[in-house]
PDB file of all heavy atoms in Angstrom:
ATOM      1  N   MET A   1     117.730 109.444 100.922  1.00  0.00           N
ATOM      2  CA  MET A   1     117.073 110.246  99.903  1.00  0.00           C
ATOM      3  C   MET A   1     115.941 111.010 100.576  1.00  0.00           C
ATOM      4  O   MET A   1     115.150 110.450 101.313  1.00  0.00           O
ATOM      5  CB  MET A   1     116.530 109.335  98.805  1.00  0.00           C
ATOM      6  CG  MET A   1     115.686 110.064  97.806  1.00  0.00           C
ATOM      7  SD  MET A   1     115.016 109.002  96.516  1.00  0.00           S
ATOM      8  CE  MET A   1     116.418 108.863  95.469  1.00  0.00           C
ATOM      9  N   SER A   2     115.877 112.277 100.327  1.00  0.00           N
ATOM     10  CA  SER A   2     114.807 113.077 100.907  1.00  0.00           C
ATOM     11  C   SER A   2     113.589 113.079  99.981  1.00  0.00           C
ATOM     12  O   SER A   2     113.713 112.996  98.770  1.00  0.00           O
ATOM     13  CB  SER A   2     115.283 114.503 101.163  1.00  0.00           C
ATOM     14  OG  SER A   2     115.704 115.093  99.962  1.00  0.00           O
ATOM     15  N   ILE A   3     112.431 113.144 100.596  1.00  0.00           N
ATOM     16  CA  ILE A   3     111.178 113.178  99.838  1.00  0.00           C
ATOM     17  C   ILE A   3     110.849 114.621  99.507  1.00  0.00           C
ATOM     18  O   ILE A   3     110.767 115.468 100.378  1.00  0.00           O
ATOM     19  CB  ILE A   3     110.035 112.552 100.647  1.00  0.00           C
ATOM     20  CG1 ILE A   3     110.392 111.135 101.089  1.00  0.00           C
ATOM     21  CG2 ILE A   3     108.731 112.576  99.881  1.00  0.00           C
ATOM     22  CD1 ILE A   3     110.686 110.189  99.953  1.00  0.00           C
ATOM     23  N   THR A   4     110.683 114.888  98.235  1.00  0.00           N
ATOM     24  CA  THR A   4     110.370 116.235  97.765  1.00  0.00           C
ATOM     25  C   THR A   4     108.967 116.239  97.157  1.00  0.00           C
ATOM     26  O   THR A   4     108.436 115.182  96.799  1.00  0.00           O
ATOM     27  CB  THR A   4     111.380 116.678  96.688  1.00  0.00           C
ATOM     28  OG1 THR A   4     111.244 115.806  95.546  1.00  0.00           O
ATOM     29  CG2 THR A   4     112.803 116.628  97.200  1.00  0.00           C
ATOM     30  N   PRO A   5     108.362 117.416  97.033  1.00  0.00           N
ATOM     31  CA  PRO A   5     107.044 117.482  96.382  1.00  0.00           C
ATOM     32  C   PRO A   5     107.064 116.900  94.961  1.00  0.00           C
ATOM     33  O   PRO A   5     106.093 116.279  94.531  1.00  0.00           O
ATOM     34  CB  PRO A   5     106.733 118.978  96.355  1.00  0.00           C
ATOM     35  CG  PRO A   5     107.509 119.538  97.510  1.00  0.00           C
ATOM     36  CD  PRO A   5     108.772 118.718  97.565  1.00  0.00           C
ATOM     37  N   GLU A   6     108.171 117.048  94.275  1.00  0.00           N
ATOM     38  CA  GLU A   6     108.280 116.509  92.915  1.00  0.00           C
ATOM     39  C   GLU A   6     108.210 114.986  92.929  1.00  0.00           C
ATOM     40  O   GLU A   6     107.577 114.364  92.066  1.00  0.00           O
ATOM     41  CB  GLU A   6     109.581 116.975  92.250  1.00  0.00           C
ATOM     42  CG  GLU A   6     109.621 118.464  91.937  1.00  0.00           C
ATOM     43  CD  GLU A   6     109.962 119.330  93.156  1.00  0.00           C
ATOM     44  OE1 GLU A   6     110.490 118.814  94.151  1.00  0.00           O
ATOM     45  OE2 GLU A   6     109.678 120.540  93.097  1.00  0.00           O
ATOM     46  N   LEU A   7     108.878 114.351  93.903  1.00  0.00           N
ATOM     47  CA  LEU A   7     108.815 112.894  94.004  1.00  0.00           C
ATOM     48  C   LEU A   7     107.412 112.421  94.325  1.00  0.00           C
ATOM     49  O   LEU A   7     106.946 111.428  93.771  1.00  0.00           O
ATOM     50  CB  LEU A   7     109.782 112.388  95.086  1.00  0.00           C
ATOM     51  CG  LEU A   7     111.249 112.330  94.715  1.00  0.00           C
ATOM     52  CD1 LEU A   7     112.073 111.874  95.912  1.00  0.00           C
ATOM     53  CD2 LEU A   7     111.485 111.416  93.535  1.00  0.00           C
ATOM     54  N   VAL A   8     106.716 113.135  95.187  1.00  0.00           N
ATOM     55  CA  VAL A   8     105.352 112.759  95.544  1.00  0.00           C
ATOM     56  C   VAL A   8     104.457 112.840  94.316  1.00  0.00           C
ATOM     57  O   VAL A   8     103.629 111.950  94.077  1.00  0.00           O
ATOM     58  CB  VAL A   8     104.813 113.645  96.685  1.00  0.00           C
ATOM     59  CG1 VAL A   8     103.339 113.371  96.944  1.00  0.00           C
ATOM     60  CG2 VAL A   8     105.629 113.427  97.958  1.00  0.00           C
ATOM     61  N   GLU A   9     104.621 113.858  93.502  1.00  0.00           N
ATOM     62  CA  GLU A   9     103.828 114.010  92.283  1.00  0.00           C
ATOM     63  C   GLU A   9     104.089 112.865  91.314  1.00  0.00           C
ATOM     64  O   GLU A   9     103.192 112.419  90.619  1.00  0.00           O
ATOM     65  CB  GLU A   9     104.145 115.340  91.595  1.00  0.00           C
ATOM     66  CG  GLU A   9     103.583 116.546  92.299  1.00  0.00           C
ATOM     67  CD  GLU A   9     103.966 117.850  91.615  1.00  0.00           C
ATOM     68  OE1 GLU A   9     104.427 117.808  90.457  1.00  0.00           O
ATOM     69  OE2 GLU A   9     103.812 118.902  92.248  1.00  0.00           O
ATOM     70  N   GLN A  10     105.315 112.384  91.261  1.00  0.00           N
ATOM     71  CA  GLN A  10     105.687 111.331  90.322  1.00  0.00           C
ATOM     72  C   GLN A  10     105.336 109.934  90.832  1.00  0.00           C
ATOM     73  O   GLN A  10     105.406 108.966  90.081  1.00  0.00           O
ATOM     74  CB  GLN A  10     107.184 111.390  90.031  1.00  0.00           C
ATOM     75  CG  GLN A  10     107.601 112.630  89.294  1.00  0.00           C
ATOM     76  CD  GLN A  10     109.103 112.706  89.104  1.00  0.00           C
ATOM     77  OE1 GLN A  10     109.813 111.752  89.343  1.00  0.00           O
ATOM     78  NE2 GLN A  10     109.575 113.858  88.676  1.00  0.00           N
ATOM     79  N   ASP A  11     104.966 109.817  92.097  1.00  0.00           N
ATOM     80  CA  ASP A  11     104.680 108.513  92.684  1.00  0.00           C
ATOM     81  C   ASP A  11     103.322 108.030  92.205  1.00  0.00           C
ATOM     82  O   ASP A  11     102.288 108.326  92.784  1.00  0.00           O
ATOM     83  CB  ASP A  11     104.723 108.594  94.211  1.00  0.00           C
ATOM     84  CG  ASP A  11     104.653 107.227  94.848  1.00  0.00           C
ATOM     85  OD1 ASP A  11     104.813 106.219  94.119  1.00  0.00           O
ATOM     86  OD2 ASP A  11     104.446 107.161  96.059  1.00  0.00           O
ATOM     87  N   ASP A  12     103.326 107.250  91.157  1.00  0.00           N
ATOM     88  CA  ASP A  12     102.117 106.760  90.503  1.00  0.00           C
ATOM     89  C   ASP A  12     101.549 105.576  91.268  1.00  0.00           C
ATOM     90  O   ASP A  12     101.911 104.433  91.032  1.00  0.00           O
ATOM     91  CB  ASP A  12     102.444 106.364  89.070  1.00  0.00           C
ATOM     92  CG  ASP A  12     101.248 105.864  88.299  1.00  0.00           C
ATOM     93  OD1 ASP A  12     100.110 106.167  88.691  1.00  0.00           O
ATOM     94  OD2 ASP A  12     101.456 105.153  87.300  1.00  0.00           O
ATOM     95  N   GLY A  13     100.668 105.849  92.217  1.00  0.00           N
ATOM     96  CA  GLY A  13     100.025 104.776  92.968  1.00  0.00           C
ATOM     97  C   GLY A  13     100.978 103.976  93.837  1.00  0.00           C
ATOM     98  O   GLY A  13     100.749 102.807  94.091  1.00  0.00           O
ATOM     99  N   GLY A  14     102.047 104.590  94.280  1.00  0.00           N
ATOM    100  CA  GLY A  14     102.997 103.903  95.146  1.00  0.00           C
ATOM    101  C   GLY A  14     104.105 103.178  94.402  1.00  0.00           C
ATOM    102  O   GLY A  14     104.928 102.508  95.005  1.00  0.00           O
ATOM    103  N   ARG A  15     104.143 103.295  93.103  1.00  0.00           N
ATOM    104  CA  ARG A  15     105.158 102.584  92.324  1.00  0.00           C
ATOM    105  C   ARG A  15     106.560 103.119  92.585  1.00  0.00           C
ATOM    106  O   ARG A  15     107.513 102.357  92.660  1.00  0.00           O
ATOM    107  CB  ARG A  15     104.847 102.661  90.835  1.00  0.00           C
ATOM    108  CG  ARG A  15     103.613 101.892  90.465  1.00  0.00           C
ATOM    109  CD  ARG A  15     103.349 101.966  88.988  1.00  0.00           C
ATOM    110  NE  ARG A  15     102.100 101.273  88.689  1.00  0.00           N
ATOM    111  CZ  ARG A  15     101.437 101.430  87.581  1.00  0.00           C
ATOM    112  NH1 ARG A  15     101.890 102.240  86.660  1.00  0.00           N
ATOM    113  NH2 ARG A  15     100.330 100.762  87.384  1.00  0.00           N
ATOM    114  N   LEU A  16     106.694 104.427  92.720  1.00  0.00           N
ATOM    115  CA  LEU A  16     108.021 105.011  92.913  1.00  0.00           C
ATOM    116  C   LEU A  16     108.614 104.594  94.251  1.00  0.00           C
ATOM    117  O   LEU A  16     109.770 104.195  94.318  1.00  0.00           O
ATOM    118  CB  LEU A  16     107.970 106.533  92.807  1.00  0.00           C
ATOM    119  CG  LEU A  16     109.299 107.254  92.971  1.00  0.00           C
ATOM    120  CD1 LEU A  16     110.303 106.803  91.919  1.00  0.00           C
ATOM    121  CD2 LEU A  16     109.103 108.759  92.898  1.00  0.00           C
ATOM    122  N   ILE A  17     107.824 104.631  95.321  1.00  0.00           N
ATOM    123  CA  ILE A  17     108.354 104.256  96.631  1.00  0.00           C
ATOM    124  C   ILE A  17     108.775 102.797  96.636  1.00  0.00           C
ATOM    125  O   ILE A  17     109.782 102.438  97.251  1.00  0.00           O
ATOM    126  CB  ILE A  17     107.353 104.576  97.778  1.00  0.00           C
ATOM    127  CG1 ILE A  17     108.026 104.424  99.141  1.00  0.00           C
ATOM    128  CG2 ILE A  17     106.132 103.717  97.701  1.00  0.00           C
ATOM    129  CD1 ILE A  17     109.127 105.384  99.427  1.00  0.00           C
ATOM    130  N   LYS A  18     108.057 101.938  95.948  1.00  0.00           N
ATOM    131  CA  LYS A  18     108.433 100.524  95.875  1.00  0.00           C
ATOM    132  C   LYS A  18     109.776 100.369  95.181  1.00  0.00           C
ATOM    133  O   LYS A  18     110.606  99.556  95.592  1.00  0.00           O
ATOM    134  CB  LYS A  18     107.359  99.726  95.150  1.00  0.00           C
ATOM    135  CG  LYS A  18     106.063  99.604  95.943  1.00  0.00           C
ATOM    136  CD  LYS A  18     104.985  98.916  95.149  1.00  0.00           C
ATOM    137  CE  LYS A  18     103.664  98.966  95.886  1.00  0.00           C
ATOM    138  NZ  LYS A  18     102.564  98.464  95.092  1.00  0.00           N
ATOM    139  N   LYS A  19     110.012 101.152  94.141  1.00  0.00           N
ATOM    140  CA  LYS A  19     111.289 101.084  93.424  1.00  0.00           C
ATOM    141  C   LYS A  19     112.421 101.639  94.282  1.00  0.00           C
ATOM    142  O   LYS A  19     113.531 101.115  94.259  1.00  0.00           O
ATOM    143  CB  LYS A  19     111.186 101.829  92.102  1.00  0.00           C
ATOM    144  CG  LYS A  19     110.288 101.129  91.111  1.00  0.00           C
ATOM    145  CD  LYS A  19     110.161 101.895  89.829  1.00  0.00           C
ATOM    146  CE  LYS A  19     109.212 101.181  88.881  1.00  0.00           C
ATOM    147  NZ  LYS A  19     109.039 101.874  87.630  1.00  0.00           N
ATOM    148  N   ILE A  20     112.133 102.685  95.045  1.00  0.00           N
ATOM    149  CA  ILE A  20     113.153 103.262  95.924  1.00  0.00           C
ATOM    150  C   ILE A  20     113.525 102.262  97.014  1.00  0.00           C
ATOM    151  O   ILE A  20     114.703 102.059  97.309  1.00  0.00           O
ATOM    152  CB  ILE A  20     112.672 104.595  96.532  1.00  0.00           C
ATOM    153  CG1 ILE A  20     112.593 105.663  95.440  1.00  0.00           C
ATOM    154  CG2 ILE A  20     113.598 105.048  97.658  1.00  0.00           C
ATOM    155  CD1 ILE A  20     111.937 106.954  95.882  1.00  0.00           C
ATOM    156  N   VAL A  21     112.536 101.599  97.605  1.00  0.00           N
ATOM    157  CA  VAL A  21     112.804 100.599  98.636  1.00  0.00           C
ATOM    158  C   VAL A  21     113.592  99.441  98.046  1.00  0.00           C
ATOM    159  O   VAL A  21     114.536  98.937  98.666  1.00  0.00           O
ATOM    160  CB  VAL A  21     111.498 100.103  99.295  1.00  0.00           C
ATOM    161  CG1 VAL A  21     111.745  98.900 100.185  1.00  0.00           C
ATOM    162  CG2 VAL A  21     110.862 101.223 100.089  1.00  0.00           C
ATOM    163  N   ALA A  22     113.247  99.017  96.840  1.00  0.00           N
ATOM    164  CA  ALA A  22     113.987  97.929  96.197  1.00  0.00           C
ATOM    165  C   ALA A  22     115.439  98.328  95.967  1.00  0.00           C
ATOM    166  O   ALA A  22     116.352  97.535  96.204  1.00  0.00           O
ATOM    167  CB  ALA A  22     113.316  97.549  94.880  1.00  0.00           C
ATOM    168  N   LEU A  23     115.665  99.558  95.532  1.00  0.00           N
ATOM    169  CA  LEU A  23     117.026 100.038  95.315  1.00  0.00           C
ATOM    170  C   LEU A  23     117.790 100.104  96.632  1.00  0.00           C
ATOM    171  O   LEU A  23     118.946  99.686  96.706  1.00  0.00           O
ATOM    172  CB  LEU A  23     117.013 101.411  94.647  1.00  0.00           C
ATOM    173  CG  LEU A  23     118.378 102.059  94.438  1.00  0.00           C
ATOM    174  CD1 LEU A  23     119.263 101.181  93.556  1.00  0.00           C
ATOM    175  CD2 LEU A  23     118.231 103.443  93.842  1.00  0.00           C
ATOM    176  N   GLU A  24     117.149 100.607  97.684  1.00  0.00           N
ATOM    177  CA  GLU A  24     117.796 100.670  98.996  1.00  0.00           C
ATOM    178  C   GLU A  24     118.173  99.265  99.466  1.00  0.00           C
ATOM    179  O   GLU A  24     119.232  99.072 100.053  1.00  0.00           O
ATOM    180  CB  GLU A  24     116.890 101.338 100.021  1.00  0.00           C
ATOM    181  CG  GLU A  24     116.751 102.824  99.820  1.00  0.00           C
ATOM    182  CD  GLU A  24     115.810 103.474 100.828  1.00  0.00           C
ATOM    183  OE1 GLU A  24     114.993 102.751 101.448  1.00  0.00           O
ATOM    184  OE2 GLU A  24     115.894 104.691 100.986  1.00  0.00           O
ATOM    185  N   ALA A  25     117.314  98.288  99.209  1.00  0.00           N
ATOM    186  CA  ALA A  25     117.612  96.915  99.618  1.00  0.00           C
ATOM    187  C   ALA A  25     118.803  96.352  98.853  1.00  0.00           C
ATOM    188  O   ALA A  25     119.636  95.644  99.417  1.00  0.00           O
ATOM    189  CB  ALA A  25     116.382  96.035  99.416  1.00  0.00           C
ATOM    190  N   ILE A  26     118.905  96.691  97.579  1.00  0.00           N
ATOM    191  CA  ILE A  26     120.042  96.234  96.780  1.00  0.00           C
ATOM    192  C   ILE A  26     121.338  96.849  97.292  1.00  0.00           C
ATOM    193  O   ILE A  26     122.365  96.182  97.378  1.00  0.00           O
ATOM    194  CB  ILE A  26     119.829  96.588  95.288  1.00  0.00           C
ATOM    195  CG1 ILE A  26     118.702  95.743  94.702  1.00  0.00           C
ATOM    196  CG2 ILE A  26     121.124  96.412  94.488  1.00  0.00           C
ATOM    197  CD1 ILE A  26     118.238  96.205  93.339  1.00  0.00           C
ATOM    198  N   LEU A  27     121.286  98.112  97.663  1.00  0.00           N
ATOM    199  CA  LEU A  27     122.484  98.830  98.100  1.00  0.00           C
ATOM    200  C   LEU A  27     122.834  98.579  99.564  1.00  0.00           C
ATOM    201  O   LEU A  27     123.940  98.901  99.988  1.00  0.00           O
ATOM    202  CB  LEU A  27     122.306 100.331  97.865  1.00  0.00           C
ATOM    203  CG  LEU A  27     122.088 100.754  96.413  1.00  0.00           C
ATOM    204  CD1 LEU A  27     121.809 102.246  96.336  1.00  0.00           C
ATOM    205  CD2 LEU A  27     123.280 100.379  95.554  1.00  0.00           C
ATOM    206  N   ALA A  28     121.926  97.995 100.308  1.00  0.00           N
ATOM    207  CA  ALA A  28     122.153  97.767 101.732  1.00  0.00           C
ATOM    208  C   ALA A  28     123.248  96.734 101.949  1.00  0.00           C
ATOM    209  O   ALA A  28     123.519  95.898 101.086  1.00  0.00           O
ATOM    210  CB  ALA A  28     120.859  97.284 102.389  1.00  0.00           C
ATOM    211  N   THR A  29     123.864  96.799 103.105  1.00  0.00           N
ATOM    212  CA  THR A  29     124.845  95.780 103.464  1.00  0.00           C
ATOM    213  C   THR A  29     124.101  94.528 103.908  1.00  0.00           C
ATOM    214  O   THR A  29     122.976  94.620 104.406  1.00  0.00           O
ATOM    215  CB  THR A  29     125.768  96.282 104.592  1.00  0.00           C
ATOM    216  OG1 THR A  29     124.972  96.639 105.710  1.00  0.00           O
ATOM    217  CG2 THR A  29     126.580  97.468 104.160  1.00  0.00           C
ATOM    218  N   PRO A  30     124.703  93.356 103.737  1.00  0.00           N
ATOM    219  CA  PRO A  30     124.026  92.119 104.154  1.00  0.00           C
ATOM    220  C   PRO A  30     123.592  92.184 105.620  1.00  0.00           C
ATOM    221  O   PRO A  30     124.344  92.623 106.482  1.00  0.00           O
ATOM    222  CB  PRO A  30     125.094  91.048 103.942  1.00  0.00           C
ATOM    223  CG  PRO A  30     125.938  91.601 102.832  1.00  0.00           C
ATOM    224  CD  PRO A  30     125.979  93.091 103.096  1.00  0.00           C
ATOM    225  N   GLY A  31     122.356  91.782 105.884  1.00  0.00           N
ATOM    226  CA  GLY A  31     121.801  91.805 107.227  1.00  0.00           C
ATOM    227  C   GLY A  31     121.084  93.099 107.575  1.00  0.00           C
ATOM    228  O   GLY A  31     120.364  93.170 108.560  1.00  0.00           O
ATOM    229  N   GLU A  32     121.265  94.131 106.757  1.00  0.00           N
ATOM    230  CA  GLU A  32     120.607  95.418 107.018  1.00  0.00           C
ATOM    231  C   GLU A  32     119.125  95.323 106.675  1.00  0.00           C
ATOM    232  O   GLU A  32     118.735  94.696 105.703  1.00  0.00           O
ATOM    233  CB  GLU A  32     121.257  96.519 106.179  1.00  0.00           C
ATOM    234  CG  GLU A  32     120.733  97.907 106.465  1.00  0.00           C
ATOM    235  CD  GLU A  32     121.478  98.988 105.702  1.00  0.00           C
ATOM    236  OE1 GLU A  32     122.523  98.707 105.100  1.00  0.00           O
ATOM    237  OE2 GLU A  32     120.994 100.118 105.705  1.00  0.00           O
ATOM    238  N   ILE A  33     118.281  95.959 107.475  1.00  0.00           N
ATOM    239  CA  ILE A  33     116.835  95.942 107.278  1.00  0.00           C
ATOM    240  C   ILE A  33     116.391  97.238 106.607  1.00  0.00           C
ATOM    241  O   ILE A  33     116.771  98.324 107.020  1.00  0.00           O
ATOM    242  CB  ILE A  33     116.094  95.773 108.614  1.00  0.00           C
ATOM    243  CG1 ILE A  33     116.466  94.435 109.252  1.00  0.00           C
ATOM    244  CG2 ILE A  33     114.580  95.886 108.420  1.00  0.00           C
ATOM    245  CD1 ILE A  33     115.927  94.249 110.646  1.00  0.00           C
ATOM    246  N   VAL A  34     115.584  97.096 105.563  1.00  0.00           N
ATOM    247  CA  VAL A  34     115.003  98.242 104.863  1.00  0.00           C
ATOM    248  C   VAL A  34     113.495  98.100 104.982  1.00  0.00           C
ATOM    249  O   VAL A  34     112.950  97.026 104.740  1.00  0.00           O
ATOM    250  CB  VAL A  34     115.436  98.260 103.377  1.00  0.00           C
ATOM    251  CG1 VAL A  34     114.776  99.409 102.644  1.00  0.00           C
ATOM    252  CG2 VAL A  34     116.947  98.329 103.253  1.00  0.00           C
ATOM    253  N   ALA A  35     112.796  99.178 105.362  1.00  0.00           N
ATOM    254  CA  ALA A  35     111.340  99.138 105.520  1.00  0.00           C
ATOM    255  C   ALA A  35     110.676 100.047 104.498  1.00  0.00           C
ATOM    256  O   ALA A  35     111.196 101.105 104.169  1.00  0.00           O
ATOM    257  CB  ALA A  35     110.956  99.570 106.924  1.00  0.00           C
ATOM    258  N   ASP A  36     109.521  99.597 103.997  1.00  0.00           N
ATOM    259  CA  ASP A  36     108.771 100.440 103.070  1.00  0.00           C
ATOM    260  C   ASP A  36     107.787 101.308 103.835  1.00  0.00           C
ATOM    261  O   ASP A  36     107.743 101.287 105.062  1.00  0.00           O
ATOM    262  CB  ASP A  36     108.079  99.597 101.986  1.00  0.00           C
ATOM    263  CG  ASP A  36     106.962  98.712 102.509  1.00  0.00           C
ATOM    264  OD1 ASP A  36     106.607  98.812 103.705  1.00  0.00           O
ATOM    265  OD2 ASP A  36     106.440  97.911 101.719  1.00  0.00           O
ATOM    266  N   ASP A  37     106.982 102.069 103.105  1.00  0.00           N
ATOM    267  CA  ASP A  37     106.063 103.013 103.738  1.00  0.00           C
ATOM    268  C   ASP A  37     104.924 102.339 104.497  1.00  0.00           C
ATOM    269  O   ASP A  37     104.244 102.972 105.286  1.00  0.00           O
ATOM    270  CB  ASP A  37     105.500 103.993 102.702  1.00  0.00           C
ATOM    271  CG  ASP A  37     104.706 103.313 101.604  1.00  0.00           C
ATOM    272  OD1 ASP A  37     104.985 102.130 101.303  1.00  0.00           O
ATOM    273  OD2 ASP A  37     103.818 103.964 101.038  1.00  0.00           O
ATOM    274  N   GLN A  38     104.724 101.043 104.282  1.00  0.00           N
ATOM    275  CA  GLN A  38     103.679 100.308 104.989  1.00  0.00           C
ATOM    276  C   GLN A  38     104.241  99.514 106.168  1.00  0.00           C
ATOM    277  O   GLN A  38     103.540  98.724 106.777  1.00  0.00           O
ATOM    278  CB  GLN A  38     102.951  99.386 104.027  1.00  0.00           C
ATOM    279  CG  GLN A  38     102.204 100.153 102.947  1.00  0.00           C
ATOM    280  CD  GLN A  38     101.483  99.226 101.985  1.00  0.00           C
ATOM    281  OE1 GLN A  38     101.688  98.026 101.981  1.00  0.00           O
ATOM    282  NE2 GLN A  38     100.645  99.811 101.147  1.00  0.00           N
ATOM    283  N   GLY A  39     105.522  99.705 106.446  1.00  0.00           N
ATOM    284  CA  GLY A  39     106.137  99.034 107.576  1.00  0.00           C
ATOM    285  C   GLY A  39     106.654  97.639 107.290  1.00  0.00           C
ATOM    286  O   GLY A  39     107.155  96.963 108.183  1.00  0.00           O
ATOM    287  N   ARG A  40     106.533  97.201 106.044  1.00  0.00           N
ATOM    288  CA  ARG A  40     107.077  95.884 105.702  1.00  0.00           C
ATOM    289  C   ARG A  40     108.595  95.982 105.713  1.00  0.00           C
ATOM    290  O   ARG A  40     109.157  96.952 105.213  1.00  0.00           O
ATOM    291  CB  ARG A  40     106.586  95.433 104.335  1.00  0.00           C
ATOM    292  CG  ARG A  40     105.089  95.173 104.314  1.00  0.00           C
ATOM    293  CD  ARG A  40     104.619  94.762 102.960  1.00  0.00           C
ATOM    294  NE  ARG A  40     104.742  95.914 102.067  1.00  0.00           N
ATOM    295  CZ  ARG A  40     104.140  96.031 100.898  1.00  0.00           C
ATOM    296  NH1 ARG A  40     103.391  95.056 100.447  1.00  0.00           N
ATOM    297  NH2 ARG A  40     104.298  97.104 100.155  1.00  0.00           N
ATOM    298  N   GLU A  41     109.235  94.981 106.269  1.00  0.00           N
ATOM    299  CA  GLU A  41     110.687  94.999 106.386  1.00  0.00           C
ATOM    300  C   GLU A  41     111.315  93.986 105.448  1.00  0.00           C
ATOM    301  O   GLU A  41     110.804  92.880 105.280  1.00  0.00           O
ATOM    302  CB  GLU A  41     111.114  94.704 107.824  1.00  0.00           C
ATOM    303  CG  GLU A  41     110.688  95.788 108.787  1.00  0.00           C
ATOM    304  CD  GLU A  41     111.145  95.525 110.198  1.00  0.00           C
ATOM    305  OE1 GLU A  41     111.516  94.382 110.526  1.00  0.00           O
ATOM    306  OE2 GLU A  41     111.128  96.476 110.997  1.00  0.00           O
ATOM    307  N   PHE A  42     112.415  94.382 104.847  1.00  0.00           N
ATOM    308  CA  PHE A  42     113.157  93.538 103.929  1.00  0.00           C
ATOM    309  C   PHE A  42     114.591  93.471 104.431  1.00  0.00           C
ATOM    310  O   PHE A  42     115.186  94.489 104.741  1.00  0.00           O
ATOM    311  CB  PHE A  42     113.126  94.124 102.508  1.00  0.00           C
ATOM    312  CG  PHE A  42     111.719  94.323 102.002  1.00  0.00           C
ATOM    313  CD1 PHE A  42     111.044  95.511 102.240  1.00  0.00           C
ATOM    314  CD2 PHE A  42     111.076  93.315 101.319  1.00  0.00           C
ATOM    315  CE1 PHE A  42     109.747  95.693 101.788  1.00  0.00           C
ATOM    316  CE2 PHE A  42     109.773  93.490 100.862  1.00  0.00           C
ATOM    317  CZ  PHE A  42     109.111  94.678 101.097  1.00  0.00           C
ATOM    318  N   VAL A  43     115.135  92.269 104.503  1.00  0.00           N
ATOM    319  CA  VAL A  43     116.498  92.086 104.974  1.00  0.00           C
ATOM    320  C   VAL A  43     117.346  91.620 103.807  1.00  0.00           C
ATOM    321  O   VAL A  43     117.004  90.644 103.130  1.00  0.00           O
ATOM    322  CB  VAL A  43     116.563  91.041 106.114  1.00  0.00           C
ATOM    323  CG1 VAL A  43     117.984  90.845 106.579  1.00  0.00           C
ATOM    324  CG2 VAL A  43     115.660  91.446 107.257  1.00  0.00           C
ATOM    325  N   LYS A  44     118.448  92.313 103.581  1.00  0.00           N
ATOM    326  CA  LYS A  44     119.332  91.891 102.507  1.00  0.00           C
ATOM    327  C   LYS A  44     120.143  90.708 102.994  1.00  0.00           C
ATOM    328  O   LYS A  44     120.697  90.706 104.065  1.00  0.00           O
ATOM    329  CB  LYS A  44     120.282  93.012 102.100  1.00  0.00           C
ATOM    330  CG  LYS A  44     121.271  92.529 101.061  1.00  0.00           C
ATOM    331  CD  LYS A  44     121.875  93.593 100.254  1.00  0.00           C
ATOM    332  CE  LYS A  44     122.749  92.974  99.194  1.00  0.00           C
ATOM    333  NZ  LYS A  44     123.477  93.956  98.464  1.00  0.00           N
ATOM    334  N   ILE A  45     120.160  89.660 102.162  1.00  0.00           N
ATOM    335  CA  ILE A  45     120.976  88.496 102.471  1.00  0.00           C
ATOM    336  C   ILE A  45     122.247  88.575 101.648  1.00  0.00           C
ATOM    337  O   ILE A  45     122.303  89.262 100.637  1.00  0.00           O
ATOM    338  CB  ILE A  45     120.213  87.191 102.172  1.00  0.00           C
ATOM    339  CG1 ILE A  45     119.765  87.132 100.717  1.00  0.00           C
ATOM    340  CG2 ILE A  45     119.003  87.054 103.086  1.00  0.00           C
ATOM    341  CD1 ILE A  45     119.181  85.807 100.309  1.00  0.00           C
ATOM    342  N   ALA A  46     123.265  87.904 102.105  1.00  0.00           N
ATOM    343  CA  ALA A  46     124.533  87.904 101.371  1.00  0.00           C
ATOM    344  C   ALA A  46     124.341  87.225 100.035  1.00  0.00           C
ATOM    345  O   ALA A  46     123.687  86.185  99.938  1.00  0.00           O
ATOM    346  CB  ALA A  46     125.606  87.197 102.188  1.00  0.00           C
ATOM    347  N   SER A  47     124.906  87.800  98.996  1.00  0.00           N
ATOM    348  CA  SER A  47     124.791  87.187  97.672  1.00  0.00           C
ATOM    349  C   SER A  47     125.919  86.201  97.478  1.00  0.00           C
ATOM    350  O   SER A  47     126.989  86.304  98.080  1.00  0.00           O
ATOM    351  CB  SER A  47     124.819  88.270  96.592  1.00  0.00           C
ATOM    352  OG  SER A  47     126.031  88.976  96.668  1.00  0.00           O
ATOM    353  N   ALA A  48     125.684  85.236  96.629  1.00  0.00           N
ATOM    354  CA  ALA A  48     126.705  84.230  96.327  1.00  0.00           C
ATOM    355  C   ALA A  48     127.807  84.869  95.487  1.00  0.00           C
ATOM    356  O   ALA A  48     127.531  85.616  94.556  1.00  0.00           O
ATOM    357  CB  ALA A  48     126.083  83.051  95.586  1.00  0.00           C
ATOM    358  N   SER A  49     129.024  84.586  95.823  1.00  0.00           N
ATOM    359  CA  SER A  49     130.125  85.133  95.032  1.00  0.00           C
ATOM    360  C   SER A  49     130.374  84.261  93.813  1.00  0.00           C
ATOM    361  O   SER A  49     130.090  83.062  93.822  1.00  0.00           O
ATOM    362  CB  SER A  49     131.398  85.233  95.874  1.00  0.00           C
ATOM    363  OG  SER A  49     131.739  83.952  96.366  1.00  0.00           O
ATOM    364  N   THR A  50     130.884  84.873  92.766  1.00  0.00           N
ATOM    365  CA  THR A  50     131.111  84.115  91.524  1.00  0.00           C
ATOM    366  C   THR A  50     132.554  83.743  91.389  1.00  0.00           C
ATOM    367  O   THR A  50     133.426  84.266  91.959  1.00  0.00           O
ATOM    368  CB  THR A  50     130.680  84.937  90.293  1.00  0.00           C
ATOM    369  OG1 THR A  50     131.364  86.190  90.312  1.00  0.00           O
ATOM    370  CG2 THR A  50     129.189  85.148  90.312  1.00  0.00           C
TER     371      THR A  50
END
């Protein structure tokens, strides 16, 4: 996803970027690392199958 001026305007105190990072983590493949704007890294773990 590219960052546009409109997205920056809508980013209420960093809330939008946190939601984007959370969405990227959900969509990531297991083991993939997603980093937020502060350099924190999140690794998606495999989910339990039902």
